[in-house]
C-alpha positions as CSV (number, residue, x, y, z in Angstrom):
1,X,-11.8,-4.7,2.6
2,X,-11.3,-6.7,5.8
3,X,-9.9,-10.0,7.0
4,X,-12.0,-12.1,9.4
5,X,-9.5,-11.8,12.3
6,X,-10.8,-8.3,13.0
7,X,-13.1,-7.5,15.9
8,X,-15.3,-4.4,15.2
9,X,-16.2,-2.3,18.2
10,X,-17.8,0.6,16.3
11,X,-19.3,1.2,12.9
12,X,-16.1,2.2,11.0
13,X,-17.7,4.4,8.3
14,X,-18.2,7.5,10.5
15,X,-14.5,7.4,11.4
16,X,-13.1,7.5,7.9
17,X,-11.5,10.7,6.4
18,X,-12.2,9.7,2.8
19,X,-9.5,12.1,1.5
20,X,-7.2,9.5,-0.1
21,X,-7.6,6.7,-2.6
22,X,-6.5,4.2,0.1
23,X,-7.1,4.6,3.8
24,X,-5.7,1.7,5.8
25,X,-4.3,0.5,9.1
26,X,-0.6,0.1,9.8
27,X,1.6,-2.7,11.2
28,X,3.6,0.1,13.0
29,X,3.6,0.5,16.8
30,X,4.8,4.1,17.3
31,X,4.7,7.5,15.6
32,X,7.7,6.8,13.4
33,X,6.9,3.3,12.3
34,X,3.2,4.2,11.7
35,X,3.5,7.5,9.9
36,X,7.0,7.3,8.4
37,X,10.5,8.7,9.1
38,X,13.7,9.7,7.5
39,X,16.4,7.5,8.9
40,X,20.0,8.8,8.7
41,X,22.6,7.0,6.5
42,X,26.3,7.6,6.9
43,X,28.9,6.8,4.2
44,X,32.3,7.8,5.6
45,X,34.0,6.6,2.4
46,X,32.9,9.8,0.8
47,X,35.2,11.7,3.2
48,X,35.1,12.2,6.9
49,X,34.3,15.9,6.6
50,X,32.1,15.7,3.5
51,X,28.5,16.9,3.9
52,X,27.5,14.4,1.2
53,X,28.4,11.4,3.5
54,X,25.1,12.0,5.4
55,X,22.0,11.1,3.6
56,X,18.6,9.7,4.6
57,X,16.3,6.9,3.7
58,X,12.6,6.9,4.1
59,X,11.1,4.1,6.3
60,X,7.5,3.1,7.0
61,X,6.2,-0.1,8.6
62,X,4.0,-2.1,6.3
63,X,0.4,-1.0,5.6
64,X,-1.7,-4.0,6.6
65,X,-3.7,-5.6,3.7
66,X,-6.2,-7.0,6.2
67,X,-8.1,-3.7,6.9
68,X,-8.3,-0.9,4.4
69,X,-10.9,1.4,2.8
70,X,-10.7,1.8,-1.0
71,X,-12.3,4.7,-2.8
72,X,-13.9,4.1,-6.2
73,X,-11.3,6.2,-8.0
74,X,-9.2,5.6,-11.2
75,X,-5.9,5.2,-9.2
76,X,-7.6,2.6,-6.9
77,X,-8.9,0.8,-9.9
78,X,-5.3,0.7,-11.4
79,X,-4.0,-0.6,-8.1
80,X,-6.5,-3.5,-8.2
81,X,-5.6,-4.3,-11.8
82,X,-1.9,-4.2,-11.1
83,X,-2.3,-6.4,-8.0
84,X,-4.4,-8.9,-9.9
85,X,-1.8,-9.1,-12.6
86,X,1.2,-9.5,-10.2
87,X,-0.5,-12.0,-8.0
88,X,-1.4,-14.1,-11.0
89,X,2.1,-14.0,-12.6
90,X,4.5,-13.7,-9.6
91,X,5.3,-15.6,-6.4
92,X,4.3,-12.7,-4.2
93,X,2.7,-12.3,-0.8
94,X,-0.3,-10.0,-1.3
95,X,0.7,-7.6,1.6
96,X,4.2,-7.2,0.1
97,X,2.7,-6.4,-3.3
98,X,0.2,-4.1,-1.8
99,X,3.0,-2.1,0.0
100,X,5.2,-2.1,-3.1
101,X,2.4,-0.6,-5.2
102,X,1.5,2.0,-2.7
103,X,5.0,3.1,-1.7
104,X,7.4,2.4,-4.6
105,X,7.5,5.0,-7.4
106,X,7.1,4.7,-11.1
107,X,10.4,4.0,-12.9
108,X,11.3,2.8,-16.4
109,X,8.6,0.5,-17.8
110,X,7.1,0.0,-14.3
111,X,4.2,2.5,-13.7
112,X,2.6,2.5,-10.3
113,X,-1.1,3.1,-9.7
114,X,-0.6,6.7,-8.5
115,X,-2.8,6.1,-5.5
116,X,-2.8,8.5,-2.6
117,X,-2.5,7.0,0.9
118,X,-3.8,7.8,4.4
119,X,-2.6,5.8,7.4
120,X,-5.5,5.3,9.9
121,X,-5.0,6.2,13.5
122,X,-3.2,3.4,15.3
123,X,-5.4,3.9,18.3
124,X,-8.7,3.8,16.3
125,X,-7.8,1.1,13.8
126,X,-5.6,-1.0,16.1
127,X,-3.2,-3.8,15.4
128,X,-2.9,-6.4,18.2
129,X,0.7,-5.4,19.0
130,X,-0.5,-1.9,19.9
131,X,-3.5,-3.2,21.8
132,X,-1.7,-5.7,24.0
133,X,1.7,-4.0,24.5
134,X,0.7,-0.3,24.5
135,X,-2.9,0.6,24.9
136,X,-3.9,-1.8,27.7
137,X,-1.2,-0.4,29.9
138,X,-2.4,3.2,29.5
139,X,-5.1,3.7,32.2
140,X,-6.3,7.0,30.9
141,X,-6.7,5.7,27.3
142,X,-8.5,2.6,28.5
143,X,-10.9,4.6,30.6
144,X,-11.7,7.2,28.0
145,X,-11.2,5.7,24.6
146,X,-12.9,2.9,22.6
147,X,-11.2,2.0,19.3
148,X,-13.1,1.3,16.1
149,X,-11.6,-2.1,15.4
150,X,-8.7,-4.4,16.3
151,X,-6.9,-6.6,13.9
152,X,-5.4,-9.7,15.6
153,X,-2.6,-9.7,13.0
154,X,0.3,-10.1,15.4
155,X,-0.9,-13.1,17.5
156,X,-1.1,-16.7,16.5
157,X,-4.1,-17.3,18.9
158,X,-6.3,-14.9,17.0
159,X,-9.7,-16.0,18.2
160,X,-8.5,-15.8,21.8
161,X,-7.2,-12.3,21.4
162,X,-10.3,-11.2,19.6
163,X,-12.5,-12.6,22.4
164,X,-10.5,-10.8,25.1
165,X,-11.0,-7.5,23.3
166,X,-14.7,-8.1,22.8
167,X,-15.0,-9.1,26.5
168,X,-13.4,-5.9,27.6
169,X,-15.0,-3.3,25.4
170,X,-18.4,-4.9,24.6
171,X,-19.2,-7.1,27.6
172,X,-17.5,-4.9,30.1
173,X,-15.3,-7.6,31.7
174,X,-12.5,-5.3,32.8
175,X,-10.0,-8.0,33.7
176,X,-10.1,-9.6,30.2
177,X,-7.1,-8.0,28.7
178,X,-4.9,-8.9,31.7
179,X,-5.3,-12.5,30.7
180,X,-2.6,-11.8,28.1
181,X,0.4,-12.6,30.5
182,X,3.4,-10.3,30.7
183,X,5.8,-13.2,31.4
184,X,6.0,-17.0,31.2
185,X,4.0,-19.2,28.9
186,X,1.9,-17.4,26.4
187,X,3.6,-14.0,26.9
188,X,4.7,-13.5,23.3
189,X,3.3,-10.2,22.2
190,X,2.0,-9.4,25.7
191,X,5.0,-7.7,27.4
192,X,4.5,-4.1,28.6
193,X,5.8,-1.4,26.2
194,X,7.5,-1.5,22.9
195,X,10.9,-0.5,21.6
196,X,11.6,1.9,18.8
197,X,13.0,0.5,15.5
198,X,16.3,2.2,16.4
199,X,16.4,0.3,19.8
200,X,15.5,-3.0,18.2
201,X,18.3,-2.5,15.6
202,X,20.8,-1.0,18.0
203,X,23.1,-4.1,17.9
204,X,23.1,-4.2,14.1
205,X,22.8,-0.5,13.1
206,X,26.3,-0.4,11.5
207,X,25.7,-3.6,9.6
208,X,22.4,-2.2,8.3
209,X,24.0,1.1,7.4
210,X,27.0,-0.4,5.7
211,X,25.0,-3.0,3.8
212,X,22.9,-0.1,2.4
213,X,25.8,2.2,1.4
214,X,27.6,-0.7,-0.3
215,X,24.4,-2.0,-2.0
216,X,25.0,-3.2,-5.6
217,X,21.7,-4.8,-6.6
218,X,21.3,-4.4,-10.4
219,X,19.1,-7.4,-11.1
220,X,16.4,-5.4,-12.7
221,X,18.7,-2.8,-14.4
222,X,18.2,-2.5,-18.1
223,X,21.7,-1.5,-19.1
224,X,21.0,-1.6,-22.8
225,X,18.3,1.1,-22.4
226,X,21.0,3.6,-21.2
227,X,23.3,3.0,-24.1
228,X,23.4,3.9,-27.8
229,X,21.8,6.6,-29.9
230,X,18.2,6.0,-28.6
231,X,19.2,5.6,-24.9
232,X,16.7,6.6,-22.2
233,X,13.7,6.8,-24.4
234,X,10.4,6.4,-22.5
235,X,9.3,2.7,-22.2
236,X,5.8,1.3,-22.6
237,X,4.2,0.9,-19.2
238,X,4.2,-2.8,-18.1
239,X,5.4,-3.6,-21.6
240,X,1.8,-3.1,-22.7
241,X,0.5,-6.1,-20.8
242,X,-2.7,-4.5,-19.8
243,X,-4.7,-1.3,-20.4
244,X,-5.8,1.6,-18.2
245,X,-2.3,2.6,-17.0
246,X,-2.5,6.2,-18.1
247,X,-2.4,8.7,-15.3
248,X,-4.9,11.6,-15.7
249,X,-3.1,14.6,-14.2
250,X,-5.0,17.3,-12.4
251,X,-3.6,20.1,-14.6
252,X,-4.2,23.7,-13.7
253,X,-6.6,25.7,-16.0
254,X,-5.6,26.3,-19.6
255,X,-4.4,29.6,-20.9
256,X,-1.1,29.7,-19.0
257,X,2.5,29.1,-20.0
258,X,3.6,30.8,-23.2
259,X,0.0,32.0,-23.9
260,X,-0.4,33.9,-20.6
261,X,-0.8,37.6,-20.7
262,X,1.8,38.9,-18.2
263,X,0.2,42.3,-17.8
264,X,-3.4,41.3,-17.1
265,X,-3.7,37.7,-16.0
266,X,-4.5,37.5,-12.3
267,X,-2.3,34.5,-11.9
268,X,0.8,36.6,-12.5
269,X,0.3,38.8,-9.4
270,X,3.6,40.6,-8.4
271,X,5.7,38.4,-10.7
272,X,5.4,40.4,-13.9
273,X,9.1,40.4,-14.6
274,X,9.3,36.6,-13.9
275,X,6.4,36.0,-16.2
276,X,8.1,37.8,-19.1
277,X,11.4,36.0,-18.4
278,X,9.6,32.6,-18.3
279,X,7.8,33.4,-21.6
280,X,11.1,34.5,-23.3
281,X,13.1,31.5,-22.2
282,X,10.6,28.6,-22.4
283,X,10.1,26.3,-25.4
284,X,6.9,25.9,-27.4
285,X,5.5,23.5,-24.8
286,X,6.0,26.1,-22.0
287,X,8.9,24.0,-20.6
288,X,11.9,25.8,-19.0
289,X,15.0,24.8,-17.1
290,X,14.9,26.9,-13.9
291,X,18.0,27.6,-11.9
292,X,17.8,29.7,-8.8
293,X,21.3,30.5,-7.6
294,X,23.3,32.4,-5.0
295,X,27.0,33.1,-4.5
296,X,27.0,30.2,-1.9
297,X,25.4,27.7,-4.2
298,X,27.7,28.3,-7.2
299,X,31.3,28.9,-8.1
300,X,33.0,30.1,-11.3
301,X,34.0,26.5,-12.0
302,X,30.5,25.0,-11.5
303,X,28.9,27.8,-13.6
304,X,31.4,27.2,-16.4
305,X,30.8,23.5,-16.4
306,X,27.0,23.8,-16.2
307,X,26.8,26.5,-19.0
308,X,29.1,24.4,-21.2
309,X,26.9,21.4,-20.8
310,X,23.8,23.4,-21.7
311,X,25.5,24.6,-24.9
312,X,26.8,21.2,-25.9
313,X,23.4,19.6,-25.3
314,X,21.6,22.3,-27.3
315,X,19.4,23.3,-24.3
316,X,18.3,26.9,-24.9
317,X,15.1,27.1,-22.8
318,X,16.9,28.1,-19.6
319,X,16.1,30.8,-17.0
320,X,18.6,31.8,-14.3
321,X,17.4,33.7,-11.3
322,X,19.9,35.4,-9.0
323,X,19.2,35.9,-5.3
324,X,22.3,38.1,-4.8
325,X,24.5,40.4,-6.9
326,X,27.5,38.0,-6.7
327,X,25.6,35.3,-8.6
328,X,24.4,37.8,-11.2
329,X,28.0,38.7,-11.8
330,X,28.7,35.1,-12.5
331,X,25.6,34.8,-14.7
332,X,24.9,38.3,-16.2
333,X,21.7,37.2,-18.0
334,X,20.1,36.1,-14.7
335,X,16.9,37.7,-13.6
336,X,17.5,39.5,-10.2
337,X,15.2,38.5,-7.4
338,X,16.0,40.5,-4.3
339,X,17.4,41.9,-2.2
340,X,16.1,39.2,0.1
341,X,14.8,39.6,3.6
342,X,17.2,38.3,6.2
343,X,14.7,35.5,7.0
344,X,14.8,34.0,3.5
345,X,17.1,31.2,2.5
346,X,17.9,30.5,-1.2
347,X,15.9,27.3,-1.1
348,X,12.8,29.2,0.1
349,X,13.2,31.6,-2.9
350,X,13.6,28.7,-5.3
351,X,10.3,27.1,-4.2
352,X,8.5,30.5,-4.0
353,X,9.5,31.1,-7.6
354,X,8.6,27.6,-8.6
355,X,5.2,28.1,-7.0
356,X,4.6,31.3,-9.0
357,X,5.8,29.7,-12.3
358,X,3.6,26.7,-11.8
359,X,0.6,28.9,-11.0
360,X,1.2,30.6,-14.4
361,X,1.1,27.3,-16.2
362,X,4.8,26.7,-16.9
363,X,6.4,23.3,-16.8
364,X,9.7,23.3,-14.8
365,X,12.9,21.4,-14.9
366,X,14.1,22.6,-11.5
367,X,17.9,22.0,-11.2
368,X,21.2,23.3,-9.7
369,X,24.4,24.3,-11.3
370,X,26.2,21.2,-10.1
371,X,24.4,19.3,-12.9
372,X,26.1,18.2,-16.1
373,X,23.9,17.6,-19.1
374,X,25.0,15.4,-21.9
375,X,21.7,15.5,-23.9
376,X,18.5,17.6,-24.0
377,X,16.3,16.1,-21.3
378,X,13.0,17.3,-22.9
379,X,13.3,14.7,-25.6
380,X,13.2,11.8,-23.2
381,X,10.9,12.8,-20.3
382,X,7.9,10.6,-19.6
383,X,5.5,13.4,-18.6
384,X,3.1,10.8,-17.0
385,X,3.4,12.0,-13.3
386,X,3.2,15.2,-11.3
387,X,7.0,15.1,-10.8
388,X,9.9,13.2,-12.3
389,X,12.8,13.4,-9.9
390,X,16.4,12.2,-9.6
391,X,17.4,9.8,-6.9
392,X,20.1,9.9,-4.2
393,X,20.3,6.1,-4.7
394,X,22.4,4.2,-7.3
395,X,20.9,0.7,-7.7
396,X,17.5,-1.0,-7.6
397,X,17.2,-1.1,-3.8
398,X,18.4,2.3,-2.9
399,X,16.7,4.1,-5.8
400,X,13.3,2.3,-6.0
401,X,12.8,0.6,-2.6
402,X,13.3,-2.6,-0.6
403,X,11.4,-4.6,1.9
404,X,13.1,-3.8,5.2
405,X,12.5,-6.2,8.1
406,X,12.7,-5.3,11.8
407,X,13.2,-8.1,14.3
408,X,11.2,-7.8,17.6
409,X,12.0,-11.1,19.5
410,X,9.3,-10.3,22.1
411,X,6.6,-10.9,19.5
412,X,7.4,-14.6,19.0
413,X,5.7,-15.9,15.9
414,X,5.3,-12.4,14.4
415,X,8.7,-11.0,15.4
416,X,9.7,-10.0,11.9
417,X,8.0,-6.8,10.9
418,X,8.1,-5.8,7.2
419,X,8.2,-2.3,5.8
420,X,9.4,0.0,3.1
421,X,12.8,1.5,2.9
422,X,14.2,3.7,0.0
423,X,16.8,6.4,-0.4
424,X,15.8,10.1,-0.6
425,X,15.0,11.8,-3.9
426,X,17.1,14.7,-5.1
427,X,15.4,18.1,-5.1
428,X,18.3,19.3,-7.3
429,X,16.7,17.7,-10.4
430,X,12.9,17.7,-10.7
431,X,10.6,18.0,-13.7
432,X,7.3,19.5,-12.4
433,X,4.0,19.6,-14.3
434,X,1.6,22.5,-13.5
435,X,-0.9,20.4,-11.5
436,X,-2.9,21.0,-8.3
437,X,-0.6,18.6,-6.5
438,X,2.7,20.2,-7.5
439,X,1.3,23.6,-6.6
440,X,0.4,22.3,-3.2
441,X,3.9,20.8,-2.9
442,X,5.6,24.1,-3.8
443,X,3.5,26.1,-1.4
444,X,4.2,23.6,1.4
445,X,8.0,23.8,0.6
446,X,8.0,27.6,0.7
447,X,6.1,27.9,3.9
448,X,8.1,25.2,5.7
449,X,11.5,26.6,4.5
450,X,10.5,30.1,5.6
451,X,9.7,28.7,9.0
452,X,13.3,27.7,9.5
453,X,16.0,29.8,11.0
454,X,18.1,30.8,8.0
455,X,21.6,29.5,7.8
456,X,24.6,31.0,6.0
457,X,25.9,27.5,5.4
458,X,24.8,26.4,1.9
459,X,25.4,22.7,2.7
460,X,23.2,22.9,5.7
461,X,20.5,24.8,3.8
462,X,20.5,22.1,1.1
463,X,20.2,19.4,3.8
464,X,17.2,21.2,5.2
465,X,15.6,21.4,1.7
466,X,16.3,17.8,1.0
467,X,14.7,16.6,4.3
468,X,11.6,18.8,3.9
469,X,11.1,17.9,0.2
470,X,11.3,14.2,1.0
471,X,9.0,14.4,3.9
472,X,6.4,16.1,1.7
473,X,6.9,13.6,-1.1
474,X,7.0,10.4,1.0
475,X,4.9,10.8,4.1
476,X,1.3,9.5,3.8
477,X,-1.6,11.5,5.2
478,X,-2.2,10.9,8.9
479,X,-4.2,12.7,11.5
480,X,-4.3,16.4,10.7
481,X,-1.4,16.1,8.2
482,X,-2.6,16.0,4.6
483,X,0.0,14.9,2.0
484,X,0.3,17.1,-1.2
485,X,-0.5,13.9,-3.0
486,X,2.0,14.2,-5.9
487,X,2.3,11.2,-8.2
488,X,6.1,10.5,-8.5
489,X,8.2,9.0,-11.2
490,X,11.9,8.4,-10.2
491,X,14.3,9.0,-13.0
492,X,16.4,6.0,-14.0
493,X,19.6,5.9,-12.0
494,X,21.4,4.9,-15.2
495,X,20.0,7.7,-17.3
496,X,20.2,10.4,-14.6
497,X,23.0,9.2,-12.4
498,X,24.4,10.9,-9.3
499,X,28.1,11.1,-8.9
500,X,28.4,8.3,-6.3
501,X,26.7,5.8,-8.6
502,X,28.6,7.0,-11.6
503,X,32.1,7.1,-10.1
504,X,31.9,4.2,-7.7
505,X,29.8,1.7,-9.6
506,X,29.0,2.3,-13.2
507,X,32.5,3.3,-14.3
508,X,33.7,-0.2,-13.2
509,X,30.8,-2.3,-14.5
510,X,31.4,-4.6,-17.5
511,X,27.7,-4.2,-18.5
512,X,28.3,-0.5,-19.4
513,X,30.3,0.2,-22.5
514,X,32.1,3.5,-22.0
515,X,31.9,4.3,-25.8
516,X,28.1,3.8,-26.0
517,X,26.9,4.8,-22.5
518,X,24.6,7.8,-23.2
519,X,22.9,9.2,-20.0
520,X,21.0,12.4,-20.0
521,X,22.8,14.1,-17.1
522,X,25.1,13.7,-14.2
523,X,24.4,15.2,-10.8
524,X,27.5,16.0,-8.8
525,X,25.4,15.8,-5.6
526,X,27.9,13.7,-3.8
527,X,31.0,15.6,-5.0
528,X,30.3,19.3,-4.7
529,X,33.7,20.9,-5.0
530,X,35.4,23.3,-7.4
531,X,38.2,20.8,-8.2
532,X,35.7,18.2,-9.3
533,X,33.8,20.7,-11.5
534,X,37.0,22.0,-13.0
535,X,38.5,18.6,-13.6
536,X,35.3,17.3,-15.3
537,X,35.0,20.4,-17.5
538,X,38.6,20.1,-18.6
539,X,38.2,16.4,-19.4
540,X,35.0,17.0,-21.4
541,X,36.6,19.8,-23.4
542,X,39.6,17.6,-24.1
543,X,37.9,14.3,-24.9
544,X,34.4,15.3,-26.0
545,X,31.1,15.8,-24.2
546,X,30.3,12.1,-23.6
547,X,29.8,10.5,-20.2
548,X,32.2,7.7,-21.0
549,X,35.2,9.9,-21.1
550,X,34.7,10.7,-17.4
551,X,35.0,7.0,-16.5
552,X,38.7,7.2,-15.8
553,X,40.7,7.1,-12.6
554,X,41.8,10.7,-13.1
555,X,38.3,12.0,-12.6
556,X,37.6,9.9,-9.5
557,X,40.9,11.0,-8.0
558,X,40.0,14.7,-8.6
559,X,36.4,14.5,-7.4
560,X,36.9,12.2,-4.4
561,X,40.1,13.2,-2.7
562,X,40.0,10.2,-0.3
563,X,39.6,7.7,-3.1
564,X,42.8,5.6,-3.8
565,X,43.4,4.5,-7.3
566,X,45.2,1.2,-7.0
567,X,46.6,-1.7,-8.9
568,X,47.6,-5.1,-7.7
569,X,51.2,-4.0,-8.4
570,X,51.1,-0.9,-6.3
571,X,49.4,-2.8,-3.4
572,X,52.1,-5.5,-3.5
573,X,54.8,-2.9,-3.3
574,X,53.2,-1.6,0.0
575,X,52.8,-5.0,1.6
576,X,54.9,-6.1,4.6
577,X,54.8,-9.9,4.6
578,X,55.1,-12.0,7.8
579,X,53.6,-11.7,11.2
580,X,51.7,-8.4,11.6
581,X,53.1,-6.0,14.2
582,X,52.3,-2.5,15.5
583,X,49.6,-0.7,17.5
584,X,46.9,-1.0,14.9
585,X,47.4,-4.7,14.4
586,X,47.2,-5.3,18.1
587,X,43.9,-3.3,18.2
588,X,42.5,-5.3,15.3
589,X,43.4,-8.6,16.8
590,X,42.1,-7.6,20.2
591,X,38.7,-6.6,18.7
592,X,38.6,-10.0,17.0
593,X,38.9,-11.7,20.4
594,X,36.5,-9.7,22.5
595,X,33.7,-11.5,24.4
596,X,30.4,-9.9,25.3
597,X,27.4,-11.1,27.4
598,X,24.6,-13.1,25.8
599,X,27.1,-15.3,23.9
600,X,28.2,-12.5,21.7
601,X,31.8,-11.9,20.4
602,X,33.7,-9.2,18.7
603,X,34.2,-9.4,14.9
604,X,34.6,-7.2,11.9
605,X,31.9,-6.6,9.3
606,X,32.6,-6.1,5.6
607,X,30.0,-3.9,4.0
608,X,27.6,-5.1,6.7
609,X,28.4,-8.8,6.2
610,X,29.9,-10.7,9.1
611,X,32.1,-12.1,10.3
612,X,35.8,-11.2,9.7
613,X,38.4,-12.2,12.3
614,X,42.1,-11.3,12.3
615,X,44.5,-13.6,14.0
616,X,48.0,-13.0,15.4
617,X,49.8,-15.3,12.9
618,X,48.6,-13.2,9.9
619,X,45.7,-15.5,9.0
620,X,42.1,-14.3,8.8
621,X,38.6,-15.5,8.5
622,X,36.1,-13.9,6.1
623,X,32.5,-14.7,5.1
624,X,33.9,-15.9,1.8
625,X,36.7,-18.0,3.0
626,X,40.1,-17.9,4.7
627,X,42.8,-15.3,3.9
628,X,45.9,-13.6,5.1
629,X,46.6,-10.0,6.2
630,X,49.4,-7.7,7.3
631,X,50.8,-4.2,7.7
632,X,51.6,-1.5,5.1
633,X,55.0,-0.1,4.8
634,X,55.3,3.3,6.5
635,X,51.7,3.5,7.6
636,X,50.2,3.5,11.1
637,X,46.6,3.4,10.0
638,X,46.5,1.0,7.0
639,X,46.6,-2.8,6.6
640,X,46.3,-5.2,3.7
641,X,44.0,-8.2,3.5
642,X,43.9,-10.9,0.8
643,X,41.0,-13.4,0.5
644,X,39.3,-15.2,-2.4
645,X,42.4,-14.4,-4.4
646,X,41.9,-10.6,-4.2
647,X,44.1,-8.0,-2.4
648,X,42.6,-5.1,-0.5
649,X,44.0,-2.0,1.2
650,X,42.2,-1.2,4.5
651,X,42.5,2.3,5.9
652,X,41.3,2.6,9.5
653,X,39.5,5.7,10.8
654,X,37.7,6.7,13.9
655,X,33.9,6.3,13.8
656,X,33.7,9.4,16.0
657,X,34.7,7.7,19.3
658,X,38.4,8.2,19.0
659,X,39.1,4.5,18.3
660,X,39.9,2.6,15.1
661,X,36.6,0.9,14.9
662,X,36.0,1.5,11.2
663,X,37.9,1.0,8.0
664,X,37.5,1.9,4.3
665,X,38.6,-0.9,1.9
666,X,39.9,-0.3,-1.6
667,X,40.1,-3.3,-3.8
668,X,43.4,-3.4,-5.5
669,X,42.1,-4.8,-8.8
670,X,39.7,-1.9,-9.5
671,X,39.7,0.4,-6.4
672,X,36.1,-0.6,-5.5
673,X,35.2,0.9,-2.1
674,X,33.6,-0.9,0.9
675,X,33.1,0.3,4.5
676,X,33.9,-2.1,7.3
677,X,33.3,-1.8,11.1
678,X,33.8,-3.5,14.3
679,X,30.6,-5.2,15.5
680,X,29.2,-8.1,17.5
681,X,28.1,-11.5,16.3
682,X,26.7,-14.7,17.8
683,X,29.6,-16.7,19.3
684,X,29.2,-19.7,17.0
């Protein structure tokens, strides 16, 4: 499929890989934007020293819908049917829809096409930004390499740019490309060299970061579906609007699972004991909850909470595997796997065992002991994808994806580059079908984790596992890298919430009735501490094993030590009225007055939204209207601010540079948390 603003320099068909449903060119301009990257996200409100404050989001520049090869496969056919339906019923740019369908996961009633993706080489199937700002300045490449095609997607004078490329490569006029001037009139998109996405966003990184960590977009949330007796039941794909949406999974050969012969079947190999344990602990559908634990990954409190939730949810098909004797002491029924070689980390063992279990035909719910079950998950799984996985996100945008735009002013007309951004998935809660794709994924995970230097720090080990897992799930095939190709469904963030979403957002939302909210589980992935596990366990034993009983200030206080549970009355008692004084107030005022080059000025951003200015007389300016501010009694790092009739407590911290350039705001009416930072804005 090709647009007409493409100049072909070679027959494209000999240069295709043909190993994915969709093989297309990218709007990216360097390795990270073309092939994808995991971009760090920092939420200091989770605690300055908390490992959970650091997460990642996957980013990829848009696949271009003007040049792509489509295999005649069922997933590609589904993609066409979905695109036809959406373009006929929605106000949608085709390239936006194309990228959403390729990169966003299945979730709730929305089922994606399940198409695998390969990104074509940016130097073979070239966009015009790469041609005129990168390739033409590389003498070696220009002398030794001829691309297959160039798409003039970035330049408004498309025929002219196509003609220059044709003149250079076909007609041999070697001065042709220099007619795209580096400066002056007509230089848009012709300047030498490009900047990375991080460099282009360097002046706005904190605004972007804080806008994401405070995201609260619930426009498409179906709150009713997560409440009541029948909560979280699988939904009909696309509300049954069209047929052909069933994914045909590439299941491994029959004869495995509960029917496997552990003594003679060649798939068992050296895992005879594991095979017997899996058969003994799985349900009639060969499904089993698999927990691989060590003394570093579990505590007495977390084991007690996890085991209690299994019992109260009537989940009996559970297999514990211990990688050290200390974990087996905590869980005596655990199968011992070890002793481990010094080069093995727990996560490597976890995926090695998962690989063996999948090879034998078992279906796995791979989880960790920092999970609380409220119901039996096997009654509400979709089973329509290779994996169903929890999310590190908490709303529509962070869980399922957003259209992230990067501004490159040097490109003029095409300065705004669209792309996909979505929070990482959680390898601590995954339902895996025994398919060719999940087997490839588990093998890849094992080999990559074994290639790392082992760390005694469990938090660092989990970080490594999370990064590798998300690279293998997200990154499209490119060059010599072949994606495992797993079809992904992301579990509903309301039905399988993580602790950040549950404690910070859902417990305060009027759309959620605490008496009827009925999620399947709660992942304590953002609050991994013994006090939290113990506090939750005690509360559930006292008030009943229902999620709603945890939506109380006491639990948030125990789980998030830095969270302040406030009321308007307590805030007013801390206020010092009148003209603000003290070292902190002088700093805040000074930062509101600072002037920078290029008509920029200092300001404060609130959850990534500018601008907030603090004046000497106790008055302030916010994006939502004027307000007042002042100091807190007996505190040298806190202020209060009141605007739009709402009082907030602002606690200032260092962003790592030794200065008070960041604050964490707690709203006095409901303790809602927002991160603010010093930034620069246009002086207007």
